[in-house]
C-alpha positions as CSV (number, residue, x, y, z in Angstrom):
1,M,108.8,254.6,105.3
2,K,107.1,258.0,105.1
3,R,108.8,261.0,103.7
4,M,110.0,263.6,106.2
5,R,107.3,266.1,105.5
6,E,104.6,263.4,106.1
7,L,105.9,262.7,109.6
8,A,104.6,264.5,112.7
9,S,107.1,267.1,113.8
10,C,107.8,265.1,117.0
11,D,108.9,262.1,114.9
12,R,111.3,263.9,112.7
13,P,115.0,263.1,113.6
14,R,116.2,266.6,114.2
15,E,113.2,267.4,116.3
16,K,113.7,264.2,118.3
17,I,117.3,265.2,119.0
18,A,116.0,268.5,120.4
19,H,113.5,266.9,122.7
20,K,114.9,263.5,123.6
21,G,118.7,263.8,122.8
22,A,120.7,262.0,120.1
23,R,120.9,258.7,122.1
24,A,117.2,258.2,121.6
25,L,117.6,257.9,117.8
26,S,118.2,254.7,115.8
27,D,121.2,254.5,113.4
28,N,118.9,255.3,110.4
29,E,117.4,258.3,112.2
30,L,120.9,259.7,113.1
31,I,122.0,259.4,109.5
32,A,118.7,261.0,108.3
33,A,119.4,263.9,110.7
34,I,122.9,264.4,109.3
35,I,122.0,264.4,105.6
36,G,118.7,266.3,106.1
37,H,116.7,265.4,103.0
38,G,116.5,263.0,100.2
39,T,116.2,263.4,96.4
40,P,113.3,263.7,94.1
41,D,113.5,259.9,93.5
42,R,114.4,258.7,97.0
43,D,113.3,259.8,100.4
44,V,115.8,260.6,103.2
45,F,115.0,257.4,105.1
46,S,115.7,255.2,102.1
47,L,119.1,256.8,101.7
48,A,119.8,256.5,105.4
49,K,119.0,252.8,105.3
50,D,121.5,252.3,102.5
51,I,124.2,254.3,104.3
52,A,123.5,252.4,107.6
53,R,123.9,249.1,105.7
54,L,127.3,250.3,104.4
55,F,128.3,251.1,108.0
56,S,127.3,247.6,109.1
57,Q,129.5,246.1,106.3
58,R,132.5,248.4,106.6
59,G,132.3,249.8,110.2
60,G,133.9,253.2,110.3
61,D,136.2,252.5,107.3
62,I,134.1,254.1,104.7
63,S,135.5,256.2,101.9
64,Y,134.1,259.1,99.9
65,D,133.9,256.9,96.8
66,D,132.0,254.2,98.7
67,L,129.3,256.8,99.6
68,V,128.9,258.6,96.3
69,R,128.4,255.2,94.6
70,L,125.1,254.8,96.5
71,P,122.2,256.0,94.4
72,G,121.0,259.4,95.7
73,V,124.1,260.1,97.8
74,G,126.0,262.8,96.0
75,Q,129.1,264.9,96.9
76,S,127.3,267.0,99.5
77,K,125.8,264.1,101.5
78,A,129.0,262.1,101.3
79,S,131.0,265.0,102.7
80,Q,128.5,265.5,105.5
81,I,128.8,261.9,106.6
82,L,132.6,261.8,106.4
83,A,132.9,265.1,108.3
84,S,130.7,263.8,111.1
85,L,132.8,260.6,111.3
86,E,136.0,262.6,111.4
87,L,134.7,265.0,114.1
88,A,133.7,262.0,116.2
89,R,137.1,260.4,115.8
90,R,138.8,263.6,117.0
91,Y,136.7,264.5,120.0
92,L,134.7,261.5,121.2
93,R,135.9,260.2,124.5
94,N,134.8,256.9,125.8
95,E,133.5,257.9,129.2
96,E,132.1,254.6,130.3
97,G,134.0,252.0,128.4
98,S,132.4,250.2,125.5
99,R,128.7,249.7,125.9
100,T,127.0,246.4,125.5
101,R,124.8,246.3,122.4
102,V,121.7,244.1,122.5
103,Q,121.1,242.3,119.2
104,C,119.6,239.1,120.6
105,P,118.5,237.7,124.0
106,A,121.8,236.1,124.6
107,D,123.4,239.5,124.7
108,I,121.4,240.3,127.9
109,L,122.2,237.1,129.8
110,P,125.7,238.2,131.2
111,L,123.9,241.3,132.7
112,V,121.5,239.1,134.7
113,A,123.6,236.1,135.5
114,D,123.1,236.8,139.2
115,L,119.4,236.1,138.9
116,N,119.9,232.3,138.5
117,G,120.8,231.8,142.1
118,K,118.0,233.8,143.6
119,N,115.3,232.2,145.7
120,Q,112.9,235.1,145.1
121,E,111.6,236.4,141.8
122,H,113.4,239.5,140.7
123,F,112.0,241.7,138.0
124,V,114.8,243.7,136.2
125,C,114.5,246.5,133.6
126,I,117.4,247.2,131.2
127,T,117.2,250.5,129.4
128,L,118.7,250.9,125.9
129,N,119.5,253.8,123.7
130,G,118.6,254.2,120.0
131,A,121.5,251.9,119.0
132,H,120.2,249.2,121.4
133,E,123.2,249.8,123.7
134,V,122.7,249.3,127.4
135,I,122.2,252.5,129.4
136,E,121.3,251.0,132.8
137,R,120.1,247.9,134.6
138,R,117.7,248.2,137.5
139,T,115.9,245.8,139.8
140,I,112.2,247.0,139.8
141,T,110.7,244.6,142.3
142,V,111.7,241.6,144.4
143,G,108.8,239.2,145.1
144,L,108.1,236.1,147.2
145,L,109.3,232.6,146.3
146,N,107.6,232.5,142.9
147,H,105.6,235.7,142.7
148,S,106.5,239.3,141.8
149,L,104.1,242.1,141.0
150,V,105.2,244.9,138.7
151,H,103.4,248.0,137.3
152,P,104.3,249.7,134.0
153,R,104.8,253.0,135.7
154,E,107.6,251.4,137.8
155,V,109.3,250.0,134.7
156,Y,109.1,253.1,132.6
157,A,109.7,255.9,135.2
158,D,113.5,255.5,135.0
159,A,113.4,254.7,131.3
160,V,111.9,258.1,130.7
161,T,114.6,259.7,132.9
162,D,117.3,257.8,130.9
163,R,115.8,259.1,127.6
164,A,115.7,255.4,126.6
165,A,114.5,254.3,123.2
166,A,113.8,250.8,124.3
167,V,113.8,248.5,127.3
168,V,114.3,244.8,127.9
169,C,112.5,243.3,130.9
170,V,114.0,240.2,132.6
171,H,112.7,238.1,135.5
172,N,113.8,234.8,137.0
173,H,111.7,231.7,137.8
174,P,113.1,230.2,141.1
175,S,111.1,227.1,140.3
176,G,113.3,226.4,137.3
177,S,110.4,226.4,134.8
178,L,111.0,228.4,131.6
179,E,107.3,228.5,130.6
180,P,105.7,232.0,130.8
181,S,102.8,232.1,133.2
182,Q,99.5,233.8,132.4
183,Q,100.6,236.6,134.7
184,D,103.9,236.9,132.7
185,L,101.9,237.2,129.5
186,S,99.5,239.7,131.0
187,I,102.2,242.1,132.3
188,T,104.0,241.8,129.0
189,R,100.9,243.0,127.1
190,Q,100.6,245.9,129.6
191,L,104.2,246.9,129.3
192,K,104.1,246.7,125.5
193,E,101.0,249.0,125.4
194,A,102.4,251.4,127.9
195,G,105.7,251.6,125.9
196,E,103.9,252.3,122.7
197,I,102.2,255.3,124.4
198,L,105.5,256.6,125.8
199,G,107.4,255.9,122.6
200,I,109.8,253.5,124.4
201,R,109.7,250.1,122.7
202,L,109.5,246.9,124.8
203,L,112.2,245.0,122.9
204,D,111.8,241.7,124.7
205,H,110.7,240.1,128.0
206,V,113.1,237.3,129.0
207,I,112.6,234.6,131.6
208,V,115.7,233.1,133.1
209,A,116.3,230.0,135.2
210,R,119.2,227.6,135.9
211,S,118.2,225.6,132.8
212,G,118.4,228.5,130.4
213,Y,116.1,231.3,129.2
214,T,113.0,232.0,127.3
215,S,112.5,235.0,125.1
216,L,108.9,236.0,124.7
217,R,109.8,237.8,121.4
218,E,111.4,234.6,120.0
219,K,108.3,232.6,121.0
220,G,106.1,235.1,119.1
221,L,104.4,236.2,122.4
222,L,105.4,239.8,122.1
């Protein structure tokens, strides 16, 4: 990971918050934005990674002593993290209920369960924030019996509006086959390239059918 000063200004966490909103940042980037800088021996992203790992192990139940025991995290940074957590506890209201977090393709399947009974091919885009939590699900196109055309601009138009950090694309195969077609592979390449330009990662492209699902990322095709 590059040091903060080596990053383009638009890629620095605090600048990303200003332009894209906090939801667009990953956990590591949010922590880096809070603590601001590293130490002479460790860059801010290395420290943020260790703090994020502590979060994943302990959840929100982190003590001052837990933090200061991490190399490079002194009293000031520990206080900043704990103050942020306490402020969130006091004022954060859950407006939409708990969000679904996508960590593997199986996490997406409940959101697209309705596709299994469709006789036409539906192409769905699910937008995600920086924590890979679901923002919105949208049907982009509905095709014929086994054919649906989609263009990257249709997929990413709403993702930009959502200030999404990533998207997962899903489409069904009414035929029941879980094998990706050449057209599936071609549109996946186009979506990946378009996402890289826009700064919105194509996290996965999933094919669903009555017999199960295929993840192009798990198959090494993305």
